[in-house]
N, C-alpha and C positions, 0 to 999 in steps of 0.2 A: 935355546932360549937365551935372551940377553940378561935375564935377571931383573928386568924393569917391569914393574906392575903397571898395566894399563887398565884403567877403570872401564867396565863394561856395564851399561845401563840397559835394562829392559823395561819398557812401558807397555802395559796391556790395558787399553781403555777403549770402550765403544765410542766415547765422545771425541770427535775430531779436534775440537778446540783444546782439550786436555793434551792430546798427543802433540799438537802444534806448539803449545806452551813448553812442554818438556823438551822438544827438539830445540827451540829457541834458547831456553835457559841452560841447556847442557851441551850446546853445540861445540864449545871449545874444550870440553872435558875429555872426550874420547868417543869410542863407538857407542851409538845409541840405537837400539832395536825398538821399533815402534810398531805395534799391531793392534788390531781391533778386538781380538779375542784369543783364547788359548788354542783354538784349532788352527788359527793363522800362525801363531808362534810355533806350534808343533810342526806345521808344514814347512816353515822356514828353517827350523833346526834339523828336521829329519825329512828332507825332500825325497819323494818317490818318483821314479820314472815308470810310467805304465809300460808293461812288457807285452809283446805279442804272444800268441798261443804257443810258439816254440821257445819262449823265454828270452827272445832278443828284443832290443829296443826298437820301437816302430820307426820305419823310414818315412820321412816327410816327403811328400811329392814336391817336385820343383815348382817354384813360384814364377809365373810369367806375368810381366807387366810391360806391354808394348814390346820393345826390343831388348828389354832386360830379362834375363833368366837367372834365378838364384836357386841353385840346387844344393841346399845345406847338407843333405845326406851324402851327396857325391863330392862335397867340398869344392864346388865350382860356381863361379859367377861369370856371366858373359854379357856384353853389351854389343848388340848387332853382330853376334857371332864371335867377337874377340874376347878372349878370357881376361878377367880382371884379377889381379893378385891381392886378395883380401884375407885378413886373419879370420879365424873361426868366429870371433866376437863380431867383427864387422859384417860377415856373411849373415849371421843370425839377426843382427840389427836390421840390415838391409832387407832380409826376407820378411820380417814383420812389417816394415814400412811398405814394402812392395805388395804385400798381401791385400792391402786395402789402400791403393794409391789415392792421394788427396785427402784421406781421412787423417785426423789428428790423433796421434798416439800420445797420451799423457805420460809424464815421467813415471808415475806409479805403474801404469800398464806395461811400459817398456821394461822397467826393472823386474816386474813379475814374470814377464815372458822371456826376456833374454838372460837375465842373471838368476832367475828362479827365486827371487826374494822380494821383500817389500822395500819400497823407497823409504829411506831414512831421513829425508828432508835435505840431503846434500847431493846435489846433482853433478858434482865435479867429475866423477868417474864417467857419467853419461856424456857430459859435455866434451870430455876428452876423447871418448870413443867416436862421437859424432864428428869432432874436428878432424880426426885421422881419416874417417870415412869420406868426409867432404873433400879433403886434399886429394885422395885417390880418385874420386869421381870427377873432380875438376880436370884431371889429366886426360879424361875421355872426351873427345870432341862431341858436343851436342848431347852429352849424357844426362842421366837423372840428377836431380838436386835434392838434397835434404834441406827442407825449409824449417825455420824456427817459428813456432807460435808462442810468442813471448809469455812467460809465466805459466804455460800449459804443457808444451811438449814439442813434438816434431811431426812433420808429414813429408811424404815423398812426392815430388813433382817430376813426371816423366814426359819429356817432349814427345809430340806425336811422331810416329815413324814415317 
């Protein structure tokens, strides 16, 4: 520890407008955790991974979207049979978007699914991950594209094979 105290704010409110006001007013203070109820807060603080009957984490099946194959469990991503070098976070993000191609994934849904927590109103970490993923996808000829839906989230566009 550096010995520097960083304020940590938790806001629990079912009212969306209250949560938005808290995030706006405390944005520059430090980390702000915002959730609708105590069950959501508990799930954020103490996430659980569902286990299979033998006690192991479940394997997710590979996601196929046209010529794109994302095998998060096998840590592999390929486009038209050629492997893509992606980080775990990039693979998980791409797997979510590829699971429902063309569908818009909101910031909240992406954070809940990929990071396992609630979106705190600051999408910088998500924008950064998408930027890195886009750079790697641009290097692939005719590859999929992550499209921005301004103010809402992202979707995946996969060219026809």
